[in-house]
N, CA, C and O atoms as a Maestro MAE file, in Angstrom:
{
 s_m_m2io_version
 :::
 2.0.0
}

f_m_ct {
 s_m_title
 :::
 protein
 m_atom[320] {
  # First column is atom index #
  i_m_mmod_type
  r_m_x_coord
  r_m_y_coord
  r_m_z_coord
  i_m_residue_number
  s_m_chain_name
  s_m_pdb_residue_name
  s_m_pdb_atom_name
  i_m_atomic_number
  :::
  1 25 146.222 55.922 115.593 1 A "MET " " N  " 7
  2 3 146.745 56.628 117.131 1 A "MET " " CA " 6
  3 2 147.283 57.352 116.369 1 A "MET " " C  " 6
  4 15 147.361 57.114 115.163 1 A "MET " " O  " 8
  5 25 147.858 58.596 117.057 2 A "ASN " " N  " 7
  6 3 149.282 59.246 116.506 2 A "ASN " " CA " 6
  7 2 150.456 58.878 117.183 2 A "ASN " " C  " 6
  8 15 150.615 58.490 118.341 2 A "ASN " " O  " 8
  9 25 151.303 59.076 116.211 3 A "ASN " " N  " 7
  10 3 152.232 58.213 116.938 3 A "ASN " " CA " 6
  11 2 153.579 58.937 117.630 3 A "ASN " " C  " 6
  12 15 154.582 58.426 118.129 3 A "ASN " " O  " 8
  13 25 153.271 60.036 117.491 4 A "ASN " " N  " 7
  14 3 154.023 61.444 118.340 4 A "ASN " " CA " 6
  15 2 153.927 61.507 119.486 4 A "ASN " " C  " 6
  16 15 154.670 62.298 120.066 4 A "ASN " " O  " 8
  17 25 152.981 60.702 120.258 5 A "LEU " " N  " 7
  18 3 152.314 60.625 121.362 5 A "LEU " " CA " 6
  19 2 153.744 59.949 122.454 5 A "LEU " " C  " 6
  20 15 154.436 59.035 122.006 5 A "LEU " " O  " 8
  21 25 153.911 60.305 123.309 6 A "MET " " N  " 7
  22 3 154.496 59.719 124.236 6 A "MET " " CA " 6
  23 2 153.877 58.471 125.284 6 A "MET " " C  " 6
  24 15 153.227 58.655 126.313 6 A "MET " " O  " 8
  25 25 154.291 57.164 124.687 7 A "THR " " N  " 7
  26 3 153.760 56.313 125.356 7 A "THR " " CA " 6
  27 2 154.582 55.894 127.287 7 A "THR " " C  " 6
  28 15 155.676 56.030 127.835 7 A "THR " " O  " 8
  29 25 153.616 55.519 127.542 8 A "ILE " " N  " 7
  30 3 154.476 55.460 129.359 8 A "ILE " " CA " 6
  31 2 155.467 54.400 129.439 8 A "ILE " " C  " 6
  32 15 155.963 54.391 130.566 8 A "ILE " " O  " 8
  33 25 156.141 53.140 128.371 9 A "PRO " " N  " 7
  34 3 157.326 52.993 128.527 9 A "PRO " " CA " 6
  35 2 158.654 53.541 127.909 9 A "PRO " " C  " 6
  36 15 159.822 53.448 128.288 9 A "PRO " " O  " 8
  37 25 157.958 54.267 126.608 10 A "LYS " " N  " 7
  38 3 158.386 55.443 126.116 10 A "LYS " " CA " 6
  39 2 159.032 56.400 127.018 10 A "LYS " " C  " 6
  40 15 160.223 56.690 126.905 10 A "LYS " " O  " 8
  41 25 158.271 56.885 127.900 11 A "LEU " " N  " 7
  42 3 158.577 57.756 128.823 11 A "LEU " " CA " 6
  43 2 159.510 57.598 130.198 11 A "LEU " " C  " 6
  44 15 160.161 58.325 130.948 11 A "LEU " " O  " 8
  45 25 159.104 55.946 130.031 12 A "ARG " " N  " 7
  46 3 160.106 55.634 131.116 12 A "ARG " " CA " 6
  47 2 161.685 55.074 130.671 12 A "ARG " " C  " 6
  48 15 162.676 54.919 131.385 12 A "ARG " " O  " 8
  49 25 161.531 54.882 129.458 13 A "SER " " N  " 7
  50 3 163.175 54.695 129.140 13 A "SER " " CA " 6
  51 2 163.689 56.218 128.728 13 A "SER " " C  " 6
  52 15 164.894 56.040 128.546 13 A "SER " " O  " 8
  53 25 163.528 57.044 128.585 14 A "ILE " " N  " 7
  54 3 163.610 58.714 128.209 14 A "ILE " " CA " 6
  55 2 163.955 58.664 129.837 14 A "ILE " " C  " 6
  56 15 165.134 58.541 130.168 14 A "ILE " " O  " 8
  57 25 162.969 58.754 130.798 15 A "THR " " N  " 7
  58 3 163.385 59.356 132.396 15 A "THR " " CA " 6
  59 2 164.999 58.056 132.778 15 A "THR " " C  " 6
  60 15 165.940 58.217 133.554 15 A "THR " " O  " 8
  61 25 164.739 57.094 132.011 16 A "HIS " " N  " 7
  62 3 165.698 56.227 132.927 16 A "HIS " " CA " 6
  63 2 167.346 56.538 131.944 16 A "HIS " " C  " 6
  64 15 168.385 56.154 132.480 16 A "HIS " " O  " 8
  65 25 167.400 57.056 130.904 17 A "GLU " " N  " 7
  66 3 168.323 57.435 130.244 17 A "GLU " " CA " 6
  67 2 168.847 58.921 130.491 17 A "GLU " " C  " 6
  68 15 170.023 59.197 130.258 17 A "GLU " " O  " 8
  69 25 167.913 59.904 130.987 18 A "LEU " " N  " 7
  70 3 167.825 60.684 132.045 18 A "LEU " " CA " 6
  71 2 168.597 60.955 132.912 18 A "LEU " " C  " 6
  72 15 169.316 61.932 133.122 18 A "LEU " " O  " 8
  73 25 168.369 59.778 133.561 19 A "ALA " " N  " 7
  74 3 168.727 59.544 135.017 19 A "ALA " " CA " 6
  75 2 170.009 59.390 135.000 19 A "ALA " " C  " 6
  76 15 170.729 60.066 135.735 19 A "ALA " " O  " 8
  77 25 170.488 58.481 134.166 20 A "ALA " " N  " 7
  78 3 171.778 57.850 133.300 20 A "ALA " " CA " 6
  79 2 172.124 58.717 133.408 20 A "ALA " " C  " 6
  80 15 171.947 59.221 134.517 20 A "ALA " " O  " 8
  81 25 172.787 59.443 132.470 21 A "ARG " " N  " 7
  82 3 173.528 60.815 132.175 21 A "ARG " " CA " 6
  83 2 173.829 61.593 133.107 21 A "ARG " " C  " 6
  84 15 174.992 61.994 133.051 21 A "ARG " " O  " 8
  85 25 172.903 62.158 134.395 22 A "VAL " " N  " 7
  86 3 172.861 62.827 135.688 22 A "VAL " " CA " 6
  87 2 174.465 61.899 136.745 22 A "VAL " " C  " 6
  88 15 175.556 62.164 137.250 22 A "VAL " " O  " 8
  89 25 173.611 60.886 136.543 23 A "GLU " " N  " 7
  90 3 174.374 59.948 137.130 23 A "GLU " " CA " 6
  91 2 176.086 59.720 136.340 23 A "GLU " " C  " 6
  92 15 177.020 59.811 137.136 23 A "GLU " " O  " 8
  93 25 176.322 59.537 135.372 24 A "ALA " " N  " 7
  94 3 177.550 59.344 134.268 24 A "ALA " " CA " 6
  95 2 178.171 60.831 134.836 24 A "ALA " " C  " 6
  96 15 179.383 60.660 134.972 24 A "ALA " " O  " 8
  97 25 177.838 62.072 135.178 25 A "ASN " " N  " 7
  98 3 178.151 63.054 135.567 25 A "ASN " " CA " 6
  99 2 178.806 63.521 137.103 25 A "ASN " " C  " 6
  100 15 179.510 64.487 137.396 25 A "ASN " " O  " 8
  101 25 178.189 62.264 138.043 26 A "GLY " " N  " 7
  102 3 178.301 62.704 139.837 26 A "GLY " " CA " 6
  103 2 177.856 63.420 139.946 26 A "GLY " " C  " 6
  104 15 178.533 64.378 140.321 26 A "GLY " " O  " 8
  105 25 176.222 63.687 139.724 27 A "ARG " " N  " 7
  106 3 175.856 64.466 139.759 27 A "ARG " " CA " 6
  107 2 174.524 63.409 140.493 27 A "ARG " " C  " 6
  108 15 174.278 62.367 139.885 27 A "ARG " " O  " 8
  109 25 173.726 63.715 141.758 28 A "SER " " N  " 7
  110 3 172.567 63.183 141.725 28 A "SER " " CA " 6
  111 2 171.015 64.338 141.539 28 A "SER " " C  " 6
  112 15 170.360 64.783 142.482 28 A "SER " " O  " 8
  113 25 170.838 64.511 140.519 29 A "HIS " " N  " 7
  114 3 170.175 65.991 139.870 29 A "HIS " " CA " 6
  115 2 170.482 66.441 138.790 29 A "HIS " " C  " 6
  116 15 171.683 66.493 138.529 29 A "HIS " " O  " 8
  117 25 169.710 66.813 138.012 30 A "PRO " " N  " 7
  118 3 170.265 67.350 137.187 30 A "PRO " " CA " 6
  119 2 170.298 68.958 137.472 30 A "PRO " " C  " 6
  120 15 169.515 69.391 138.317 30 A "PRO " " O  " 8
  121 25 171.063 69.741 136.882 31 A "ILE " " N  " 7
  122 3 171.458 71.212 137.119 31 A "ILE " " CA " 6
  123 2 171.277 72.022 135.567 31 A "ILE " " C  " 6
  124 15 171.680 71.720 134.444 31 A "ILE " " O  " 8
  125 25 170.541 73.087 136.043 32 A "PRO " " N  " 7
  126 3 170.437 73.374 134.491 32 A "PRO " " CA " 6
  127 2 171.666 74.671 134.075 32 A "PRO " " C  " 6
  128 15 172.468 75.091 134.909 32 A "PRO " " O  " 8
  129 25 171.611 75.097 132.839 33 A "LYS " " N  " 7
  130 3 172.747 75.807 132.613 33 A "LYS " " CA " 6
  131 2 172.260 76.827 132.592 33 A "LYS " " C  " 6
  132 15 171.136 77.053 132.144 33 A "LYS " " O  " 8
  133 25 173.279 77.914 133.241 34 A "LEU " " N  " 7
  134 3 173.240 79.031 133.238 34 A "LEU " " CA " 6
  135 2 173.435 80.039 132.441 34 A "LEU " " C  " 6
  136 15 174.503 80.227 131.860 34 A "LEU " " O  " 8
  137 25 172.093 81.020 132.304 35 A "SER " " N  " 7
  138 3 171.985 81.574 130.990 35 A "SER " " CA " 6
  139 2 172.739 82.911 130.865 35 A "SER " " C  " 6
  140 15 172.599 83.820 131.683 35 A "SER " " O  " 8
  141 25 173.592 82.979 129.731 36 A "ALA " " N  " 7
  142 3 173.945 84.508 130.471 36 A "ALA " " CA " 6
  143 2 173.842 85.598 130.486 36 A "ALA " " C  " 6
  144 15 174.668 86.507 130.395 36 A "ALA " " O  " 8
  145 25 172.530 85.568 130.635 37 A "ARG " " N  " 7
  146 3 172.193 87.010 131.561 37 A "ARG " " CA " 6
  147 2 172.362 86.847 133.275 37 A "ARG " " C  " 6
  148 15 172.496 87.773 134.076 37 A "ARG " " O  " 8
  149 25 172.321 85.624 133.523 38 A "ALA " " N  " 7
  150 3 172.798 84.686 134.760 38 A "ALA " " CA " 6
  151 2 174.144 85.122 135.137 38 A "ALA " " C  " 6
  152 15 174.428 85.876 136.068 38 A "ALA " " O  " 8
  153 25 175.056 84.478 134.183 39 A "ILE " " N  " 7
  154 3 176.474 84.704 134.227 39 A "ILE " " CA " 6
  155 2 176.585 85.769 134.598 39 A "ILE " " C  " 6
  156 15 176.947 85.845 135.773 39 A "ILE " " O  " 8
  157 25 176.280 87.513 133.631 40 A "ALA " " N  " 7
  158 3 176.694 88.438 133.734 40 A "ALA " " CA " 6
  159 2 176.434 88.878 135.121 40 A "ALA " " C  " 6
  160 15 177.169 89.672 135.709 40 A "ALA " " O  " 8
  161 25 175.410 88.367 135.614 41 A "ARG " " N  " 7
  162 3 174.609 88.799 136.702 41 A "ARG " " CA " 6
  163 2 175.372 88.311 138.055 41 A "ARG " " C  " 6
  164 15 175.291 89.000 139.073 41 A "ARG " " O  " 8
  165 25 176.223 86.927 138.027 42 A "LEU " " N  " 7
  166 3 177.286 86.777 138.599 42 A "LEU " " CA " 6
  167 2 178.123 87.719 138.770 42 A "LEU " " C  " 6
  168 15 178.240 88.481 139.730 42 A "LEU " " O  " 8
  169 25 178.820 87.644 137.632 43 A "GLU " " N  " 7
  170 3 180.574 88.135 137.261 43 A "GLU " " CA " 6
  171 2 179.799 89.298 137.772 43 A "GLU " " C  " 6
  172 15 179.810 89.081 138.984 43 A "GLU " " O  " 8
  173 25 178.999 90.621 137.552 44 A "ALA " " N  " 7
  174 3 178.836 91.648 138.545 44 A "ALA " " CA " 6
  175 2 178.728 91.948 139.687 44 A "ALA " " C  " 6
  176 15 178.975 93.054 140.168 44 A "ALA " " O  " 8
  177 25 178.106 90.386 140.596 45 A "GLU " " N  " 7
  178 3 178.136 90.606 141.888 45 A "GLU " " CA " 6
  179 2 179.445 89.862 142.561 45 A "GLU " " C  " 6
  180 15 179.762 89.790 143.748 45 A "GLU " " O  " 8
  181 25 179.999 89.412 141.562 46 A "ALA " " N  " 7
  182 3 181.524 89.491 142.146 46 A "ALA " " CA " 6
  183 2 182.477 90.106 141.923 46 A "ALA " " C  " 6
  184 15 183.508 90.190 142.590 46 A "ALA " " O  " 8
  185 25 182.097 90.778 140.581 47 A "ALA " " N  " 7
  186 3 182.983 92.342 140.887 47 A "ALA " " CA " 6
  187 2 182.641 93.248 142.014 47 A "ALA " " C  " 6
  188 15 183.612 93.613 142.678 47 A "ALA " " O  " 8
  189 25 181.341 93.744 142.417 48 A "ARG " " N  " 7
  190 3 180.869 94.094 143.528 48 A "ARG " " CA " 6
  191 2 181.319 93.872 144.855 48 A "ARG " " C  " 6
  192 15 181.405 94.869 145.572 48 A "ARG " " O  " 8
  193 25 181.613 92.805 145.312 49 A "GLN " " N  " 7
  194 3 181.905 92.405 146.274 49 A "GLN " " CA " 6
  195 2 183.571 92.538 146.302 49 A "GLN " " C  " 6
  196 15 184.019 93.005 147.350 49 A "GLN " " O  " 8
  197 25 184.533 92.183 145.276 50 A "ALA " " N  " 7
  198 3 185.643 92.594 145.539 50 A "ALA " " CA " 6
  199 2 185.938 94.068 145.605 50 A "ALA " " C  " 6
  200 15 186.785 94.250 146.480 50 A "ALA " " O  " 8
  201 25 185.620 95.058 145.097 51 A "ALA " " N  " 7
  202 3 185.404 96.280 145.769 51 A "ALA " " CA " 6
  203 2 185.068 96.759 146.581 51 A "ALA " " C  " 6
  204 15 185.475 97.883 146.876 51 A "ALA " " O  " 8
  205 25 184.098 96.039 147.348 52 A "ILE " " N  " 7
  206 3 183.849 96.259 148.408 52 A "ILE " " CA " 6
  207 2 185.099 96.361 149.435 52 A "ILE " " C  " 6
  208 15 185.367 97.244 150.249 52 A "ILE " " O  " 8
  209 25 185.866 94.989 149.077 53 A "ALA " " N  " 7
  210 3 186.674 94.124 149.990 53 A "ALA " " CA " 6
  211 2 187.810 94.669 149.669 53 A "ALA " " C  " 6
  212 15 188.797 94.139 150.179 53 A "ALA " " O  " 8
  213 25 188.066 95.982 148.660 54 A "GLU " " N  " 7
  214 3 189.544 96.357 148.133 54 A "GLU " " CA " 6
  215 2 189.081 97.785 149.078 54 A "GLU " " C  " 6
  216 15 189.875 97.865 150.016 54 A "GLU " " O  " 8
  217 25 188.206 98.758 149.116 55 A "GLN " " N  " 7
  218 3 187.527 99.869 149.266 55 A "GLN " " CA " 6
  219 2 187.982 99.656 150.567 55 A "GLN " " C  " 6
  220 15 188.864 100.476 150.822 55 A "GLN " " O  " 8
  221 25 187.657 98.578 151.903 56 A "GLN " " N  " 7
  222 3 187.486 98.410 153.007 56 A "GLN " " CA " 6
  223 2 189.666 97.867 152.590 56 A "GLN " " C  " 6
  224 15 190.508 98.762 152.652 56 A "GLN " " O  " 8
  225 25 189.763 97.525 152.507 57 A "ARG " " N  " 7
  226 3 191.195 97.719 152.596 57 A "ARG " " CA " 6
  227 2 192.322 98.655 152.581 57 A "ARG " " C  " 6
  228 15 193.507 98.668 152.916 57 A "ARG " " O  " 8
  229 25 191.286 99.582 151.951 58 A "GLU " " N  " 7
  230 3 192.113 100.966 151.442 58 A "GLU " " CA " 6
  231 2 191.389 101.883 153.011 58 A "GLU " " C  " 6
  232 15 192.101 102.816 153.381 58 A "GLU " " O  " 8
  233 25 190.465 101.711 153.613 59 A "GLU " " N  " 7
  234 3 189.948 102.444 154.609 59 A "GLU " " CA " 6
  235 2 190.727 102.168 155.517 59 A "GLU " " C  " 6
  236 15 191.141 103.208 156.030 59 A "GLU " " O  " 8
  237 25 191.377 100.749 156.246 60 A "SER " " N  " 7
  238 3 191.842 100.185 157.029 60 A "SER " " CA " 6
  239 2 193.132 100.969 156.952 60 A "SER " " C  " 6
  240 15 193.708 101.749 157.711 60 A "SER " " O  " 8
  241 25 193.347 100.519 155.865 61 A "GLY " " N  " 7
  242 3 195.162 101.254 155.632 61 A "GLY " " CA " 6
  243 2 195.624 102.693 155.880 61 A "GLY " " C  " 6
  244 15 196.775 103.080 156.082 61 A "GLY " " O  " 8
  245 25 194.362 103.490 155.818 62 A "MET " " N  " 7
  246 3 194.479 104.925 155.666 62 A "MET " " CA " 6
  247 2 194.013 105.101 157.320 62 A "MET " " C  " 6
  248 15 194.599 106.138 157.630 62 A "MET " " O  " 8
  249 25 193.440 104.740 158.257 63 A "GLN " " N  " 7
  250 3 193.105 103.911 159.919 63 A "GLN " " CA " 6
  251 2 194.626 104.330 160.335 63 A "GLN " " C  " 6
  252 15 194.982 105.259 161.060 63 A "GLN " " O  " 8
  253 25 195.399 103.371 159.663 64 A "GLN " " N  " 7
  254 3 196.781 102.667 160.154 64 A "GLN " " CA " 6
  255 2 197.606 104.112 160.231 64 A "GLN " " C  " 6
  256 15 198.089 104.767 161.154 64 A "GLN " " O  " 8
  257 25 197.533 104.244 159.041 65 A "LEU " " N  " 7
  258 3 198.393 105.707 158.862 65 A "LEU " " CA " 6
  259 2 198.360 107.038 159.543 65 A "LEU " " C  " 6
  260 15 199.030 108.064 159.663 65 A "LEU " " O  " 8
  261 25 197.141 106.448 159.959 66 A "ALA " " N  " 7
  262 3 196.338 107.982 160.721 66 A "ALA " " CA " 6
  263 2 197.005 108.049 162.779 66 A "ALA " " C  " 6
  264 15 197.356 108.795 163.693 66 A "ALA " " O  " 8
  265 25 196.762 106.596 162.360 67 A "ALA " " N  " 7
  266 3 197.268 106.429 163.552 67 A "ALA " " CA " 6
  267 2 198.819 106.540 164.008 67 A "ALA " " C  " 6
  268 15 199.189 106.935 165.114 67 A "ALA " " O  " 8
  269 25 199.572 106.158 163.052 68 A "LYS " " N  " 7
  270 3 200.895 105.984 163.187 68 A "LYS " " CA " 6
  271 2 201.518 107.585 163.262 68 A "LYS " " C  " 6
  272 15 202.469 107.902 163.976 68 A "LYS " " O  " 8
  273 25 200.827 108.441 162.438 69 A "ALA " " N  " 7
  274 3 200.791 109.865 162.539 69 A "ALA " " CA " 6
  275 2 200.396 110.232 163.837 69 A "ALA " " C  " 6
  276 15 201.214 110.671 164.644 69 A "ALA " " O  " 8
  277 25 199.133 110.076 164.115 70 A "ALA " " N  " 7
  278 3 198.887 110.748 165.453 70 A "ALA " " CA " 6
  279 2 200.331 110.362 166.340 70 A "ALA " " C  " 6
  280 15 201.120 111.261 166.631 70 A "ALA " " O  " 8
  281 25 200.565 109.017 166.707 71 A "ALA " " N  " 7
  282 3 201.709 108.536 167.202 71 A "ALA " " CA " 6
  283 2 203.055 108.961 167.377 71 A "ALA " " C  " 6
  284 15 203.922 108.716 168.216 71 A "ALA " " O  " 8
  285 25 202.970 109.909 165.998 72 A "ILE " " N  " 7
  286 3 204.928 110.297 165.899 72 A "ILE " " CA " 6
  287 2 204.686 112.025 166.250 72 A "ILE " " C  " 6
  288 15 205.532 112.814 166.673 72 A "ILE " " O  " 8
  289 25 203.305 112.278 165.931 73 A "GLN " " N  " 7
  290 3 202.934 114.032 166.541 73 A "GLN " " CA " 6
  291 2 202.893 114.352 168.306 73 A "GLN " " C  " 6
  292 15 202.960 115.391 168.964 73 A "GLN " " O  " 8
  293 25 202.725 112.666 168.720 74 A "GLN " " N  " 7
  294 3 202.510 112.502 169.900 74 A "GLN " " CA " 6
  295 2 204.266 112.546 170.559 74 A "GLN " " C  " 6
  296 15 204.416 113.112 171.641 74 A "GLN " " O  " 8
  297 25 205.172 112.103 170.052 75 A "VAL " " N  " 7
  298 3 206.036 111.912 170.419 75 A "VAL " " CA " 6
  299 2 206.908 113.312 170.500 75 A "VAL " " C  " 6
  300 15 207.618 113.686 171.433 75 A "VAL " " O  " 8
  301 25 206.611 114.054 169.095 76 A "ALA " " N  " 7
  302 3 207.085 115.003 169.083 76 A "ALA " " CA " 6
  303 2 206.654 116.089 170.061 76 A "ALA " " C  " 6
  304 15 207.364 116.885 170.675 76 A "ALA " " O  " 8
  305 25 205.211 115.929 170.066 77 A "VAL " " N  " 7
  306 3 204.911 117.272 171.562 77 A "VAL " " CA " 6
  307 2 205.652 116.917 172.666 77 A "VAL " " C  " 6
  308 15 206.234 117.771 173.336 77 A "VAL " " O  " 8
  309 25 205.697 115.511 172.972 78 A "GLU " " N  " 7
  310 3 206.195 115.169 174.346 78 A "GLU " " CA " 6
  311 2 207.229 115.398 174.237 78 A "GLU " " C  " 6
  312 15 207.737 115.784 175.290 78 A "GLU " " O  " 8
  313 25 207.840 115.355 173.456 79 A "SER " " N  " 7
  314 3 209.992 115.651 173.606 79 A "SER " " CA " 6
  315 2 210.393 117.160 173.437 79 A "SER " " C  " 6
  316 15 211.458 117.571 173.897 79 A "SER " " O  " 8
  317 25 209.484 118.004 172.740 80 A "SER " " N  " 7
  318 3 209.405 119.128 173.261 80 A "SER " " CA " 6
  319 2 209.104 119.904 174.467 80 A "SER " " C  " 6
  320 15 209.190 121.132 174.448 80 A "SER " " O  " 8
  :::
 }
 m_bond[319] {
  # First column is bond index #
  i_m_from
  i_m_to
  i_m_order
  :::
  1 1 2 1
  2 2 3 1
  3 3 4 2
  4 3 5 1
  5 5 6 1
  6 6 7 1
  7 7 8 2
  8 7 9 1
  9 9 10 1
  10 10 11 1
  11 11 12 2
  12 11 13 1
  13 13 14 1
  14 14 15 1
  15 15 16 2
  16 15 17 1
  17 17 18 1
  18 18 19 1
  19 19 20 2
  20 19 21 1
  21 21 22 1
  22 22 23 1
  23 23 24 2
  24 23 25 1
  25 25 26 1
  26 26 27 1
  27 27 28 2
  28 27 29 1
  29 29 30 1
  30 30 31 1
  31 31 32 2
  32 31 33 1
  33 33 34 1
  34 34 35 1
  35 35 36 2
  36 35 37 1
  37 37 38 1
  38 38 39 1
  39 39 40 2
  40 39 41 1
  41 41 42 1
  42 42 43 1
  43 43 44 2
  44 43 45 1
  45 45 46 1
  46 46 47 1
  47 47 48 2
  48 47 49 1
  49 49 50 1
  50 50 51 1
  51 51 52 2
  52 51 53 1
  53 53 54 1
  54 54 55 1
  55 55 56 2
  56 55 57 1
  57 57 58 1
  58 58 59 1
  59 59 60 2
  60 59 61 1
  61 61 62 1
  62 62 63 1
  63 63 64 2
  64 63 65 1
  65 65 66 1
  66 66 67 1
  67 67 68 2
  68 67 69 1
  69 69 70 1
  70 70 71 1
  71 71 72 2
  72 71 73 1
  73 73 74 1
  74 74 75 1
  75 75 76 2
  76 75 77 1
  77 77 78 1
  78 78 79 1
  79 79 80 2
  80 79 81 1
  81 81 82 1
  82 82 83 1
  83 83 84 2
  84 83 85 1
  85 85 86 1
  86 86 87 1
  87 87 88 2
  88 87 89 1
  89 89 90 1
  90 90 91 1
  91 91 92 2
  92 91 93 1
  93 93 94 1
  94 94 95 1
  95 95 96 2
  96 95 97 1
  97 97 98 1
  98 98 99 1
  99 99 100 2
  100 99 101 1
  101 101 102 1
  102 102 103 1
  103 103 104 2
  104 103 105 1
  105 105 106 1
  106 106 107 1
  107 107 108 2
  108 107 109 1
  109 109 110 1
  110 110 111 1
  111 111 112 2
  112 111 113 1
  113 113 114 1
  114 114 115 1
  115 115 116 2
  116 115 117 1
  117 117 118 1
  118 118 119 1
  119 119 120 2
  120 119 121 1
  121 121 122 1
  122 122 123 1
  123 123 124 2
  124 123 125 1
  125 125 126 1
  126 126 127 1
  127 127 128 2
  128 127 129 1
  129 129 130 1
  130 130 131 1
  131 131 132 2
  132 131 133 1
  133 133 134 1
  134 134 135 1
  135 135 136 2
  136 135 137 1
  137 137 138 1
  138 138 139 1
  139 139 140 2
  140 139 141 1
  141 141 142 1
  142 142 143 1
  143 143 144 2
  144 143 145 1
  145 145 146 1
  146 146 147 1
  147 147 148 2
  148 147 149 1
  149 149 150 1
  150 150 151 1
  151 151 152 2
  152 151 153 1
  153 153 154 1
  154 154 155 1
  155 155 156 2
  156 155 157 1
  157 157 158 1
  158 158 159 1
  159 159 160 2
  160 159 161 1
  161 161 162 1
  162 162 163 1
  163 163 164 2
  164 163 165 1
  165 165 166 1
  166 166 167 1
  167 167 168 2
  168 167 169 1
  169 169 170 1
  170 170 171 1
  171 171 172 2
  172 171 173 1
  173 173 174 1
  174 174 175 1
  175 175 176 2
  176 175 177 1
  177 177 178 1
  178 178 179 1
  179 179 180 2
  180 179 181 1
  181 181 182 1
  182 182 183 1
  183 183 184 2
  184 183 185 1
  185 185 186 1
  186 186 187 1
  187 187 188 2
  188 187 189 1
  189 189 190 1
  190 190 191 1
  191 191 192 2
  192 191 193 1
  193 193 194 1
  194 194 195 1
  195 195 196 2
  196 195 197 1
  197 197 198 1
  198 198 199 1
  199 199 200 2
  200 199 201 1
  201 201 202 1
  202 202 203 1
  203 203 204 2
  204 203 205 1
  205 205 206 1
  206 206 207 1
  207 207 208 2
  208 207 209 1
  209 209 210 1
  210 210 211 1
  211 211 212 2
  212 211 213 1
  213 213 214 1
  214 214 215 1
  215 215 216 2
  216 215 217 1
  217 217 218 1
  218 218 219 1
  219 219 220 2
  220 219 221 1
  221 221 222 1
  222 222 223 1
  223 223 224 2
  224 223 225 1
  225 225 226 1
  226 226 227 1
  227 227 228 2
  228 227 229 1
  229 229 230 1
  230 230 231 1
  231 231 232 2
  232 231 233 1
  233 233 234 1
  234 234 235 1
  235 235 236 2
  236 235 237 1
  237 237 238 1
  238 238 239 1
  239 239 240 2
  240 239 241 1
  241 241 242 1
  242 242 243 1
  243 243 244 2
  244 243 245 1
  245 245 246 1
  246 246 247 1
  247 247 248 2
  248 247 249 1
  249 249 250 1
  250 250 251 1
  251 251 252 2
  252 251 253 1
  253 253 254 1
  254 254 255 1
  255 255 256 2
  256 255 257 1
  257 257 258 1
  258 258 259 1
  259 259 260 2
  260 259 261 1
  261 261 262 1
  262 262 263 1
  263 263 264 2
  264 263 265 1
  265 265 266 1
  266 266 267 1
  267 267 268 2
  268 267 269 1
  269 269 270 1
  270 270 271 1
  271 271 272 2
  272 271 273 1
  273 273 274 1
  274 274 275 1
  275 275 276 2
  276 275 277 1
  277 277 278 1
  278 278 279 1
  279 279 280 2
  280 279 281 1
  281 281 282 1
  282 282 283 1
  283 283 284 2
  284 283 285 1
  285 285 286 1
  286 286 287 1
  287 287 288 2
  288 287 289 1
  289 289 290 1
  290 290 291 1
  291 291 292 2
  292 291 293 1
  293 293 294 1
  294 294 295 1
  295 295 296 2
  296 295 297 1
  297 297 298 1
  298 298 299 1
  299 299 300 2
  300 299 301 1
  301 301 302 1
  302 302 303 1
  303 303 304 2
  304 303 305 1
  305 305 306 1
  306 306 307 1
  307 307 308 2
  308 307 309 1
  309 309 310 1
  310 310 311 1
  311 311 312 2
  312 311 313 1
  313 313 314 1
  314 314 315 1
  315 315 316 2
  316 315 317 1
  317 317 318 1
  318 318 319 1
  319 319 320 2
  :::
 }
}
């Protein structure tokens, strides 16, 4: 018999050990480690979202400035 084969008791032992490790880390199930590629993808998406938010903030600021300029011009036209 090949000693490298997993027996049912050995598999149970490994399973219980893994379950204990997961539970010791405060999780209910194993969470796979992210690859470098996945981390890079998440960082790129976060940067994209930050750029979109900044662009929207700038656009809002420009609209507020345009509204103030229009109001000032309206007051100037009315007072002349």
